[in-house]
VOGU-3710 file (C-alpha; in Angstrom, 3 decimals, decimal comma):
1> mtskeirqqf> 8,366/99,711/64,070  7,688/102,907/62,195  8,738/103,069/58,557  11,671/105,310/59,487  12,833/102,735/62,048  12,464/99,919/59,516  14,607/101,756/56,967  17,269/102,600/59,547  17,322/99,044/60,915  18,022/97,735/57,401
11> ldffkekghk> 20,938/100,138/56,842  22,373/99,602/60,328  22,185/95,820/59,940  24,345/95,824/56,820  26,648/98,492/58,187  27,399/96,068/61,019  28,183/93,469/58,342  30,898/95,711/56,901  28,848/97,494/54,240  29,335/101,120/53,287
21> ivpsapivnk> 26,080/103,125/53,312  25,937/105,228/50,135  23,400/107,920/49,188  20,607/107,247/46,717  21,370/108,148/43,114  19,039/110,758/41,559  15,718/109,366/40,407  16,326/111,076/37,041  19,050/109,199/35,164  21,373/111,650/33,451
31> ndptlmftna> 24,315/109,381/32,580  22,731/106,306/30,997  21,155/106,880/27,546  19,339/103,524/27,800  17,437/104,548/30,937  15,252/107,634/31,443  14,704/107,090/35,174  16,438/105,024/37,835  14,222/101,932/38,047  16,289/99,614/40,269
41> gmnqfkdffl> 18,759/99,893/43,103  21,642/98,489/41,084  21,573/101,147/38,338  24,273/103,308/39,909  26,529/100,244/40,393  26,425/98,926/36,802  30,030/99,925/36,124  31,217/97,863/39,115  29,559/94,718/37,756  30,834/95,413/34,232
51> gnkvpdnrri> 34,368/95,807/35,556  34,659/99,418/34,352  35,205/100,743/37,886  36,363/99,389/41,236  34,481/100,471/44,405  36,402/101,741/47,418  34,417/99,216/49,499  33,308/95,912/48,007  30,314/95,779/50,362  27,659/98,443/49,753
61> tdtqkclrvs> 24,146/99,171/51,035  21,579/101,932/50,438  17,976/102,831/49,843  17,392/103,944/46,261  14,437/106,017/45,072  13,091/104,423/41,881  10,472/105,269/39,282  8,651/102,744/37,075  6,274/104,476/34,687  7,819/104,037/31,239
71> gkhndleevg> 9,544/101,476/29,047  9,854/97,816/30,010  8,981/98,447/33,688  5,704/100,382/33,739  3,442/100,088/36,783  1,365/103,251/36,202  -1,911/101,532/35,271  -1,872/99,437/38,495  -1,129/102,351/40,842  -4,059/103,060/43,164
81> vdsyhhtmfe> -6,023/100,142/41,774  -4,085/97,432/43,620  -2,433/97,474/47,023  1,255/97,150/46,195  2,286/98,916/42,944  3,730/102,441/42,948  5,229/104,973/40,592  7,980/106,136/42,954  9,167/103,537/45,464  12,244/102,859/47,589
91> mlgnwsvgdy> 14,474/99,873/46,866  16,506/98,701/49,850  19,611/96,821/48,755  22,925/95,309/49,695  25,695/94,543/47,207  28,830/92,476/47,127  31,300/93,316/44,375  33,507/90,230/44,149  33,334/89,643/47,918  30,750/87,380/49,649
101> fkeeaiawaw> 28,323/85,280/47,631  25,301/83,013/48,056  25,823/81,587/51,529  26,270/84,930/53,298  23,578/86,717/51,279  20,991/84,047/52,138  21,965/83,750/55,821  21,891/87,531/56,366  18,570/87,947/54,563  16,990/85,310/56,825
111> elltdvfkld> 18,577/86,817/59,937  17,334/90,321/59,136  13,772/89,286/58,286  13,219/86,845/61,149  15,496/88,005/63,998  15,475/91,779/63,461  12,093/92,390/61,828  10,482/89,417/63,618  8,553/88,224/60,564  6,723/84,930/61,077
121> kdrlyvtvfs> 8,949/82,183/59,661  5,891/80,071/58,843  4,675/82,766/56,453  7,892/82,935/54,405  8,622/81,026/51,170  11,734/81,114/48,996  12,181/80,453/45,285  15,295/79,291/43,438  16,263/78,862/39,785  15,100/75,565/38,263
131> gdkqdglead> 17,682/75,548/35,453  17,488/76,130/31,717  18,233/73,626/28,941  18,799/76,348/26,333  21,645/77,843/28,358  22,836/74,463/29,597  22,260/75,509/33,217  21,346/73,115/35,987  19,013/74,017/38,844  20,627/76,231/41,497
141> eeaadfwkkw> 20,954/73,482/44,076  23,760/75,440/45,724  21,312/78,172/46,759  18,701/75,567/47,681  21,181/73,770/49,948  22,036/77,021/51,743  18,323/77,691/52,244  17,810/74,226/53,775  19,747/75,465/56,822  16,936/77,919/57,506
151> vpedrilyfd> 13,781/76,818/55,685  11,907/73,472/55,455  12,319/71,889/52,027  8,615/72,155/51,207  8,973/75,962/51,396  11,782/76,024/48,801  10,121/76,363/45,394  11,723/76,098/41,942  10,889/78,491/39,091  12,288/78,972/35,596
161> rkdnfwemgd> 14,306/81,821/34,077  11,255/84,094/33,788  11,064/84,442/37,570  14,476/83,351/38,827  17,180/84,357/36,344  18,188/88,024/36,237  19,882/89,780/33,299  21,111/93,349/33,033  20,318/93,391/29,298  20,704/91,371/26,108
171> vgpcgpctei> 24,427/91,115/26,865  26,466/91,513/30,022  26,453/90,314/33,636  23,638/87,970/34,702  22,855/85,064/36,967  20,275/83,072/38,922  18,324/84,693/41,720  16,455/83,581/44,797  13,359/85,438/45,994  11,704/85,642/49,417
181> hidlrseeer> 7,903/85,785/49,452  5,561/86,375/52,379  1,985/85,206/52,916  -0,004/87,979/54,632  -3,414/86,319/54,441  -5,550/85,526/57,462  -5,134/82,233/59,344  -8,495/81,073/57,993  -7,424/81,708/54,380  -4,096/80,006/54,945
191> rklsgkelvn> -5,807/76,879/56,287  -7,955/76,674/53,151  -5,032/76,981/50,715  -1,282/76,788/51,272  0,683/79,918/50,474  3,088/77,903/48,309  0,262/77,544/45,761  0,023/81,337/45,420  3,716/82,264/45,073  4,265/84,145/41,782
201> qddplvveiw> 0,506/84,021/41,062  -0,143/87,790/41,473  -2,011/87,367/44,752  -2,004/90,785/46,511  -1,301/89,184/49,895  1,292/86,600/48,823  4,012/88,885/47,548  7,719/88,963/46,857  9,558/91,204/49,291  13,244/90,518/48,553
211> nlvfiqfdrk> 15,207/89,369/45,509  18,788/88,136/45,902  20,615/88,035/42,557  23,822/86,034/42,142  25,747/87,594/39,263  28,137/84,915/38,051  27,886/84,843/34,225  28,556/87,156/31,296  26,038/86,911/28,445  27,931/87,195/25,124
221> sdgslenlpe> 26,538/88,698/21,917  25,987/85,200/20,460  23,787/84,318/23,435  26,331/82,046/25,140  27,298/82,338/28,810  30,802/82,658/30,233  31,783/82,542/33,890  32,754/85,941/35,276  36,203/86,218/36,880  34,439/87,586/39,990
231> khvdtgmgfe> 31,030/86,734/41,419  28,709/89,443/42,753  25,559/89,813/44,850  22,826/92,327/43,958  19,750/92,417/46,186  16,605/94,525/46,086  13,776/94,744/48,628  10,703/96,935/48,168  10,636/99,241/51,197  6,888/99,815/51,055
241> rlcmavqgkk> 6,150/96,080/50,895  8,558/95,427/53,777  6,709/98,022/55,880  3,412/96,309/55,039  4,821/92,976/56,245  6,518/94,267/59,395  3,554/96,443/60,426  1,088/93,582/59,826  -0,966/95,392/57,185  -2,821/94,071/54,149
251> snyatdvfmp> -1,814/96,926/51,854  1,208/99,169/51,344  -1,158/102,132/51,613  -2,244/101,059/55,121  1,284/101,647/56,475  2,597/104,874/57,994  4,413/105,474/54,695  1,099/106,590/53,181  -1,643/106,851/55,837  -0,672/110,307/57,188
261> finfveketg> -1,071/111,658/53,665  -4,354/109,825/53,095  -5,610/111,268/56,397  -4,644/114,738/55,207  -6,566/114,208/51,955  -9,598/112,992/53,934  -9,551/116,103/56,108  -9,131/118,515/53,203  -11,782/116,944/50,967  -14,326/115,846/53,550
271> kkytasyapd> -14,366/112,377/51,955  -13,947/109,182/53,966  -11,289/106,657/52,972  -12,685/103,115/53,259  -9,623/101,183/51,989  -11,724/99,487/49,322  -10,122/97,953/46,252  -13,357/97,395/44,354  -13,267/98,745/40,764  -16,034/101,242/41,547
281> akkdiamrvi> -14,368/102,595/44,717  -13,269/105,703/42,846  -12,818/107,911/45,936  -10,442/105,412/47,527  -8,552/104,888/44,264  -8,263/108,673/43,863  -6,757/109,083/47,334  -4,202/106,331/46,694  -3,311/107,818/43,310  -2,808/111,270/44,864
291> vdhiravsmt> -0,547/110,181/47,716  1,473/107,966/45,378  1,837/110,409/42,483  2,877/113,412/44,590  5,901/111,405/45,773  7,019/110,679/42,210  6,437/114,232/40,974  8,157/115,879/43,962  11,224/113,637/43,852  11,797/114,084/40,121
301> iadgqmpgnt> 11,486/117,886/40,347  13,860/117,950/43,326  16,346/115,949/41,244  16,234/118,543/38,483  13,577/117,274/36,072  10,929/119,913/35,446  7,557/118,929/33,941  7,646/119,428/30,174  6,343/118,352/26,799  9,026/115,819/25,821
311> gagyvvrril> 11,093/112,994/27,256  11,393/112,680/31,029  9,641/116,019/31,541  6,539/114,728/29,792  6,485/111,619/31,988  6,470/113,845/35,101  3,671/115,987/33,651  1,626/112,860/32,788  1,836/111,591/36,373  0,881/114,970/37,818
321> rravryyfsf> -2,075/115,459/35,467  -3,332/111,951/36,182  -3,493/112,855/39,888  -5,237/116,188/39,175  -7,902/114,465/37,130  -8,587/111,989/39,940  -9,136/114,643/42,619  -11,138/116,820/40,218  -13,492/114,016/39,141  -13,840/111,919/42,301
331> ldkkepflyr> -13,002/114,159/45,278  -14,757/117,330/44,060  -11,622/119,451/44,360  -11,619/122,191/41,729  -8,555/124,183/42,830  -4,841/123,255/43,173  -4,380/120,708/45,909  -1,362/118,458/45,341  1,190/121,158/46,178  -0,109/121,285/49,762
341> lvpmladsfk> 1,226/117,742/50,319  4,804/118,692/49,395  5,858/120,134/52,816  4,566/117,014/54,594  6,408/114,807/52,131  9,634/116,781/52,494  9,499/116,444/56,284  8,937/112,678/56,088  11,979/112,204/53,819  14,172/114,849/55,457
351> dvfpelyqqk> 16,654/112,367/56,927  16,998/110,069/53,904  16,399/112,271/50,827  17,323/115,799/52,046  17,327/117,235/48,526  13,523/117,503/48,624  13,462/119,194/52,035  16,039/121,738/50,868  13,862/122,672/47,873  10,360/122,113/49,275
361> dfvanvvkee> 9,106/125,656/48,574  10,402/125,577/45,011  8,932/122,115/44,352  5,571/123,139/45,828  5,433/126,236/43,596  6,247/124,207/40,466  3,526/121,662/41,321  0,998/124,420/42,055  1,619/126,188/38,729  1,313/122,884/36,864
371> eksflrtleg> -1,973/122,162/38,630  -3,354/125,612/37,834  -2,392/125,229/34,188  -4,116/121,856/33,782  -7,192/122,787/35,816  -7,860/125,675/33,393  -8,487/123,175/30,604  -9,492/120,019/32,473  -13,198/120,768/32,837  -13,501/121,710/29,159
381> glrrlasvet> -11,641/118,575/28,153  -13,906/116,344/30,226  -16,972/118,012/28,683  -15,498/117,482/25,220  -14,804/113,835/26,009  -18,331/113,328/27,337  -19,801/114,777/24,131  -17,767/112,603/21,758  -19,798/110,406/19,436  -18,111/107,026/19,239
391> tdevidgkta> -18,010/104,466/16,449  -18,170/100,875/17,666  -17,409/102,082/21,213  -14,127/103,631/20,011  -12,980/107,244/20,455  -11,338/108,243/17,190  -7,667/109,220/17,067  -8,271/112,827/16,008  -10,449/113,434/19,066  -7,829/111,850/21,324
401> felfdtfgfp> -5,228/114,128/19,750  -7,473/117,183/20,186  -7,747/116,354/23,903  -3,957/116,093/24,056  -3,205/119,177/21,978  -5,957/121,531/23,154  -6,753/120,349/26,665  -3,432/118,808/27,721  -4,768/115,277/28,216  -1,928/112,717/28,005
411> idltrliaee> -3,091/109,759/25,922  -3,008/107,411/28,905  -5,396/109,752/30,746  -7,812/109,687/27,808  -7,432/105,910/27,715  -8,188/105,658/31,446  -11,358/107,782/31,228  -12,470/105,852/28,150  -12,071/102,518/29,951  -14,136/103,815/32,861
421> nglkvdedgf> -16,936/104,412/30,370  -16,612/101,120/28,520  -14,848/102,685/25,530  -11,545/102,258/23,725  -9,219/104,747/22,007  -8,012/104,576/18,411  -4,317/104,504/19,386  -3,012/104,296/15,812  -5,121/107,273/14,794  -3,764/109,260/17,728
431> kkalqeqkdr> -0,157/108,426/16,802  -0,804/109,460/13,202  -2,288/112,815/14,233  0,581/113,403/16,674  3,178/112,636/13,996  1,480/114,971/11,542  1,718/117,784/14,090  5,409/117,027/14,723  6,070/117,104/10,994  4,377/120,492/10,696
441> srsaatkkvg> 6,330/121,849/13,655  9,654/120,602/12,323  8,936/121,989/8,887  8,161/125,396/10,356  11,203/125,393/12,611  13,873/124,058/10,213  14,536/126,779/7,687  18,247/126,233/8,136  18,178/122,467/7,704  21,220/121,478/5,677
451> dwyevgdahk> 23,253/124,578/6,610  26,743/123,619/7,635  28,616/125,069/10,574  32,145/125,370/9,296  35,196/124,989/11,532  38,141/127,211/10,612  38,691/127,569/6,869  36,740/124,403/6,067  35,364/125,791/2,805  38,895/125,842/1,354
461> qtvefigydt> 39,676/122,233/2,195  38,903/118,871/0,589  38,194/115,461/2,153  40,784/112,706/1,749  39,644/109,065/1,850  42,336/106,699/3,189  40,114/103,679/3,827  41,589/101,444/1,091  44,843/101,215/3,050  43,887/101,612/6,732
471> levkgtkvlk> 40,905/101,443/9,053  42,262/104,123/11,429  43,069/107,803/11,312  44,818/110,020/13,849  45,415/113,742/14,088  42,717/114,893/11,692  40,106/117,609/12,326  36,468/118,569/11,803  35,789/120,605/8,675  32,058/121,136/9,155
481> yrtvktkkkv> 29,025/119,790/11,009  25,246/120,150/11,006  21,988/118,796/12,393  19,522/117,541/9,789  15,888/117,075/10,809  13,754/114,806/8,680  10,196/113,568/9,132  11,357/110,431/10,919  14,505/111,364/12,822  17,258/113,839/13,613
491> eyqvviektp> 20,694/113,207/12,089  23,977/114,594/13,384  26,450/114,918/10,520  30,173/115,634/10,635  32,782/115,975/7,887  36,447/115,445/8,804  39,538/116,302/6,780  40,888/112,748/6,449  38,838/109,580/6,944  39,061/105,775/6,651
501> fyaesggqvg> 35,238/105,486/6,637  33,815/104,342/3,294  30,732/106,335/2,278  27,815/104,368/0,845  28,110/104,227/-2,932  28,269/101,709/-5,763  25,928/99,459/-3,811  28,314/99,099/-0,843  26,892/100,203/2,498  28,637/102,863/4,537
511> dkgflwfgee> 31,106/102,038/7,303  30,368/102,200/11,036  32,703/102,642/13,984  33,807/105,415/16,349  35,229/108,937/16,235  37,056/110,506/19,180  36,938/114,302/19,543  39,643/114,801/22,132  38,541/112,378/24,855  34,893/112,318/23,781
521> kirvldtqke> 33,988/109,045/22,051  30,991/109,109/19,670  29,556/106,221/17,662  29,442/106,496/13,850  26,050/105,096/12,834  26,585/105,336/9,070  28,707/107,022/6,410  27,130/108,710/3,379  28,312/110,687/0,387  27,000/114,069/-0,745
531> ndliihilek> 28,757/115,366/-3,872  32,441/115,127/-2,883  31,782/115,165/0,866  32,128/112,045/3,035  29,548/112,565/5,774  29,770/110,715/9,084  26,353/110,274/10,722  26,861/110,292/14,491  24,702/109,488/17,519  25,325/113,071/18,734
541> lpdnpqapvr> 27,374/116,129/17,845  30,734/116,573/19,595  30,876/118,945/22,564  34,025/120,506/21,117  34,147/120,340/17,286  37,574/122,008/17,351  39,170/119,140/19,274  41,662/116,900/17,438  39,961/113,871/15,859  40,888/110,229/15,564
551> gevdaqkrrl> 38,708/107,549/14,008  38,383/103,782/13,866  36,240/101,775/11,443  34,448/98,684/12,771  36,931/96,202/11,307  34,758/93,099/11,517  31,844/94,712/9,697  34,163/96,124/7,022  35,785/92,691/6,441  32,400/90,996/6,074
561> tennhsathl> 31,300/93,696/3,634  34,518/93,246/1,631  33,814/89,500/1,392  30,424/90,175/-0,157  31,691/92,883/-2,508  34,466/90,740/-3,949  32,054/87,789/-4,216  29,749/90,030/-6,267  32,532/90,529/-8,826  33,251/86,797/-8,962
571> mhaalrqvlg> 29,548/86,024/-9,357  29,104/88,627/-12,114  31,828/86,971/-14,151  30,373/83,493/-13,493  26,885/84,619/-14,596  28,319/85,809/-17,904  30,000/82,440/-18,364  26,876/80,408/-17,559  24,094/82,601/-18,972  25,879/84,573/-21,677
581> shvqqkgslv> 27,679/87,862/-22,260  24,356/89,742/-22,381  24,263/89,680/-18,555  24,792/93,200/-17,253  24,613/94,573/-13,720  21,481/96,658/-13,126  21,929/97,357/-9,431  23,496/95,916/-6,317  23,618/96,010/-2,535  26,720/94,946/-0,655
591> aldrlrfdya> 26,147/94,700/3,100  27,955/92,910/5,901  25,447/90,029/6,068  24,512/89,489/2,400  24,889/90,617/-1,197  22,126/91,454/-3,644  22,723/91,628/-7,393  20,259/92,763/-10,074  21,100/91,769/-13,636  19,663/91,756/-17,149
601> hyakmtdeei> 18,380/88,325/-18,196  15,229/87,116/-19,918  14,401/83,921/-17,974  14,378/82,401/-14,516  17,610/80,591/-13,746  17,307/76,832/-13,537  18,608/74,874/-10,551  21,406/73,580/-12,784  22,428/77,108/-13,786  22,469/78,272/-10,154
611> aavekivnqk> 24,604/75,279/-9,196  27,004/76,023/-12,070  27,466/79,657/-10,955  28,073/78,561/-7,356  30,625/75,968/-8,501  32,630/78,518/-10,531  32,640/81,139/-7,746  33,702/78,670/-5,052  36,451/77,349/-7,327  37,803/80,910/-7,697
621> irenipieea> 37,621/81,332/-3,920  39,677/78,176/-3,379  42,267/79,402/-5,888  42,938/82,286/-3,458  43,488/84,776/-6,278  45,256/87,947/-5,040  43,654/91,290/-5,868  45,202/93,568/-8,485  44,264/97,194/-7,891  44,986/100,069/-10,260
631> rdlpveeakk> 44,179/103,535/-8,882  43,923/106,726/-10,907  44,109/104,728/-14,117  43,235/106,721/-17,273  39,794/105,527/-18,372  41,012/104,777/-21,901  43,658/102,406/-20,561  40,973/100,640/-18,526  38,914/100,170/-21,701  41,892/98,711/-23,523
641> agammlfgek> 42,494/96,320/-20,603  38,955/94,957/-21,111  37,488/96,171/-17,805  33,755/95,645/-17,328  32,018/99,042/-17,603  28,384/99,538/-16,693  25,916/101,128/-19,114  24,540/104,424/-17,828  27,466/104,939/-15,441  29,420/108,171/-15,837
651> ygetvrmitf> 33,177/107,719/-15,430  35,772/110,441/-14,916  39,082/110,790/-16,680  40,700/108,415/-14,205  39,209/105,299/-12,653  39,969/102,514/-10,184  40,199/99,004/-11,682  39,839/95,802/-9,622  41,086/92,508/-11,086  40,781/88,948/-9,813
661> daeysrelcg> 42,669/87,033/-12,538  42,971/89,055/-15,747  41,329/86,177/-17,645  38,323/86,033/-15,304  37,133/89,245/-13,561  38,147/92,827/-14,231  35,790/95,689/-13,276  35,856/99,400/-12,568  34,911/99,834/-8,907  35,364/102,331/-6,088
671> gchvsatgni> 34,443/99,875/-3,318  36,387/97,875/-0,758  37,632/94,342/-1,456  39,484/91,366/0,012  43,241/91,088/-0,475  42,741/87,576/-1,923  39,635/85,566/-2,854  40,363/82,881/-0,230  39,250/85,369/2,449  35,652/84,960/1,202
681> gffkivseag> 35,604/81,372/2,448  32,418/80,083/0,850  29,647/81,373/-1,425  25,975/80,343/-1,530  23,025/81,715/-3,526  19,906/81,829/-1,335  17,341/83,211/-3,811  16,828/84,134/-7,482  13,708/85,943/-8,705  12,401/88,429/-11,229
691> isagvrriea> 11,844/92,023/-10,101  10,753/93,619/-13,402  10,604/92,859/-17,110  13,996/91,500/-18,156  15,630/92,111/-14,778  16,364/89,346/-12,245  17,680/89,508/-8,665  20,070/87,184/-6,848  20,668/87,236/-3,101  23,661/85,382/-1,708
701> vtaagaeayi> 25,747/84,956/1,440  29,425/84,307/2,067  31,850/83,166/4,764  30,234/82,632/8,201  26,879/83,769/6,800  26,970/81,016/4,181  28,019/78,443/6,757  25,146/79,462/9,057  22,689/79,285/6,142  23,765/75,757/5,187
711> nkeleelnmv> 23,654/74,587/8,811  20,165/76,006/9,276  18,926/74,294/6,100  20,427/70,981/7,219  18,955/71,354/10,701  15,466/71,934/9,268  15,869/69,023/6,844  16,982/66,702/9,624  14,015/67,772/11,745  11,688/66,820/8,880
721> rsqfknssdl> 13,515/63,498/8,373  13,171/62,691/12,062  9,376/62,699/11,718  9,490/59,650/9,418  10,616/56,147/10,336  11,965/55,746/6,827  13,214/59,017/5,330  13,772/57,685/1,793  11,609/59,366/-0,880  11,217/62,296/1,527
731> pqkvaalige> 9,662/64,800/-0,960  6,933/62,323/-1,941  6,195/61,524/1,716  5,862/65,231/2,617  3,578/65,912/-0,363  1,363/62,956/0,613  1,190/64,202/4,204  0,117/67,714/3,106  -2,612/66,242/0,899  -3,883/64,040/3,700
741> nkklrkeids> -3,934/67,036/6,080  -6,061/69,102/3,686  -8,519/66,234/3,344  -8,801/65,766/7,108  -9,282/69,523/7,649  -12,272/69,506/5,310  -13,736/66,541/7,157  -13,255/68,273/10,530  -14,938/71,464/9,285  -17,866/69,398/8,010
751> ltakqagalk> -18,190/67,510/11,309  -17,967/70,744/13,327  -20,790/72,273/11,284  -22,952/69,161/11,791  -22,171/69,117/15,509  -23,152/72,785/15,871  -26,403/72,124/13,988  -27,335/69,255/16,270  -26,342/71,267/19,334  -28,556/74,163/18,220
761> edlkkqmtti> -31,691/72,018/18,423  -30,733/70,813/21,916  -30,112/74,386/23,053  -33,520/75,512/21,806  -35,091/72,959/24,151  -33,071/74,345/27,085  -34,359/77,897/26,583  -36,607/79,400/29,250  -38,745/82,521/29,268  -37,973/85,040/32,002
771> ngvnflatvv> -39,934/88,295/32,123  -40,822/87,915/28,456  -37,239/87,259/27,353  -36,099/83,978/25,745  -33,169/83,254/28,032  -30,339/80,741/27,691  -27,077/80,678/29,664  -24,983/77,545/29,478  -21,509/76,063/29,044  -21,136/74,354/25,643
781> tvgdakalkn> -18,508/72,038/24,181  -17,629/73,955/21,021  -13,872/74,298/20,554  -13,872/76,854/17,708  -14,635/80,554/18,284  -16,027/81,086/14,774  -18,368/78,086/15,097  -19,529/79,315/18,523  -20,301/82,768/17,129  -22,234/81,321/14,179
791> layqlekevg> -24,197/79,115/16,583  -25,105/82,112/18,768  -26,219/84,232/15,781  -28,299/81,415/14,258  -29,990/80,663/17,584  -30,845/84,333/18,204  -32,204/84,705/14,670  -34,439/81,620/14,895  -35,727/82,233/18,443  -35,886/86,046/18,541
801> nafivfgaei> -36,339/88,346/21,555  -33,406/86,518/23,095  -30,682/86,960/25,712  -28,049/84,227/25,168  -24,842/83,613/27,155  -22,375/80,905/26,142  -19,337/79,727/28,067  -16,754/77,525/26,365  -13,112/76,489/26,384  -11,502/77,607/23,130
811> qskpqlmvii> -7,986/76,268/22,646  -7,759/75,483/26,382  -8,764/79,040/27,389  -12,140/80,017/28,909  -14,296/82,370/26,837  -17,710/83,986/27,294  -20,056/85,194/24,572  -23,193/87,336/25,028  -25,779/88,077/22,316  -28,940/90,134/22,915
821> skgvieekgl> -31,805/90,773/20,486  -32,466/94,380/19,488  -35,923/94,371/21,060  -34,562/93,191/24,410  -31,939/95,928/24,365  -34,572/98,588/23,754  -37,075/97,211/26,277  -34,730/96,163/29,101  -31,853/98,590/28,578  -29,302/95,789/28,492
831> hagnivrela> -25,800/96,141/27,005  -23,863/92,995/26,052  -20,484/94,698/26,449  -21,202/95,816/30,015  -22,664/92,431/30,937  -19,743/90,388/29,595  -17,272/92,560/31,510  -19,089/91,759/34,730  -19,362/88,040/33,958  -15,669/87,879/33,013
841> keikgggggq> -14,681/88,493/36,639  -15,735/84,906/37,339  -13,071/83,592/34,935  -10,445/86,154/36,023  -10,531/87,980/32,733  -12,017/90,876/30,829  -13,656/91,818/27,574  -16,259/94,043/25,985  -18,135/94,782/22,816  -21,288/96,303/21,393
851> pffataggkd> -24,784/96,405/22,972  -25,951/93,386/20,946  -22,791/91,220/20,908  -19,730/90,951/23,144  -17,010/88,491/24,145  -14,531/88,026/26,970  -11,576/85,798/27,727  -10,025/84,751/31,004  -7,615/82,529/32,910  -9,863/80,379/35,120
861> adglasavek> -12,014/77,822/33,273  -13,457/76,658/36,600  -15,390/79,927/36,736  -17,415/79,313/33,553  -20,284/77,634/35,392  -20,621/80,469/37,910  -20,401/83,029/35,109  -23,348/81,613/33,165  -25,303/81,205/36,424  -24,637/84,855/37,255
871> akgfvg> -26,149/85,863/33,904  -29,670/85,109/35,174  -29,467/88,142/37,417  -29,613/90,484/34,447  -33,118/89,407/33,373  -34,528/87,913/36,603
//
């Protein structure tokens, strides 16, 4: 089958099963702020699974164009290097929204792959969820039992949640999944090693082609799982991988999805494509990068995302410039070239993604202008990069930024070229230079920062706070709004005429919640005070500031904050009882999860004093004392009533007085409080410390926070107890154990040093002389990286004119170490960093370093022997 026939067969198959074929969503995601690009087939159906919308047909199928080059799913670095990763790819899928479930999904998947696409059943393996103790989930034997109708049991493999449990996000719909993998290796390779051993092991020819997700749970904010009222199916199959399997190829790029474009590149450049995946096969890599990247760039432009300097536009420009650099450096093309592939691409997708065909001339012109722009600076940038003097094989951040700012090199392009030359980039230095430029730009462009845009006669009106009595407001309006740009972020600020949102002041944090401007709902991230204005900080400005406004404070967060604020008053009074009347508040923070209280006192509180304060506060909580609130009270009357007044605080003519038992706590306060002390539940001090001369700080928790703190402490204590047969005298036993551990550590260090010393003499005897170089390459039993390094340095120093390679298992992981004497480097032109990178291939790893010393780590300890044997070739 051709790729077009394969795609159509998939859609027709599910259409016959009652599915509605729907068009692909745009590759650029405009409606989901959490996602820049569509990266999976299910993105456009999220609202169906969340229950926000109901589809007109509960069975759906499509092919979705996806892009994975940013965020959590980023395949850019693998594109062109391996045979099966892409930037833009198609995801074939079928969905059931509360209709069929596991049995049908599994049966149809098997029918399509084996009966329609005629894939060899003996080459297929399936995986199922093995269960998870943390979530209390058993293995998905239901799926396994359905598979047993079609697949021998030894081809049904169990994997944990990493591979076989799918989640939309931290909260929301989720469930186990079952994957179908295919073994595309030769018969000879398959006889040597069963494909089941290579499933989920990143083998390029034993790959996943289809994932069937069974959405049956809802992940709650506390991490627990609840059964969904309806169960759903969400499947995704990589179109390019399917074509590779059906067409009997060993690489996605060998299919007719890509080969016509590779052939075109061959013809236009005069270079031959050899289908090599060796690291030094730069011409082949360049051709794969070009034919992959032009798809991603063309599709995003056709969907409305122009290349740019920020956000999604910058991602598109990065991909395009990466492709330009490859053809410039490795295919000797010095003029625009990518744009000539656009008409071919548009024709190939004409029947499935017509939006590109309809705009092919426009897309080609955009690509051509982008190419011309980058080519003007590319050669100069490459010359600049080649002339950079590095420190410790690192390109400094300012140079990386200069390449970005002056020559248009995205940082990942600089990183790629650096890696090709055995160098690294100072990423932190680059970020610092980039931020400094942004700060300068913002400063130059924000002369009106802080200027309000007034709505109506806003300057004549005042803000009314109603949050003591209600957490909602209806029928109010916007008075003014503005955008404030700071060094770190952009804030959207709105002032409304009447608000229940408490603005941060007096130590109490600002309220959060939502404001509705007409039908537009916008999250309130914080509430602040500026002079007499209550400023709501929003996630965006409203589209229509003149729309009527309603607001709602996050009630749970407000209640938790009130608990901590009232507890602060109770604690203040208790501190004065226990420590003395000299105790005065010097600062406070009242948040939803804790309270912090700074106070004047000359000494650290004893454990007995802390316990006494806690006892008094919890007694007052149990008394359930109702609040007494006096608003607009003349300040002189408050003084006569004995209200606590803070030194240095400026009070107006009228004040607000909060009382919890006139004989216990009476303070002036503008914050929010509980209606009665019983609401606080429980109070616990978690820390007490000095913060400056004569000033101490207490941190405490209340209600559910206090309960969680106590439970955590008890859990940790019980874990410690469980380590001892007899847990009496626990503190003494723990102290004795720590002392014994320190003693044993010293003995181990001493023994390790002696062992390394003895080993050094043995290693000297093993040394041979090859072409005038004292050569040693061996696997040693030294389990500490520092000891191994010291051994290598001492041996090189004592022997001289040496080339030493050590292999060892450090903490169960294979490591290689290469050290070369200065004279050998100068005479033989050797470079330890380059050598260790080559040797590391034997242990399936990588590394690098300086000419005289380098290290590498890997995954395969069985390769250590071959690695040290391979080292002889560098001096032989």
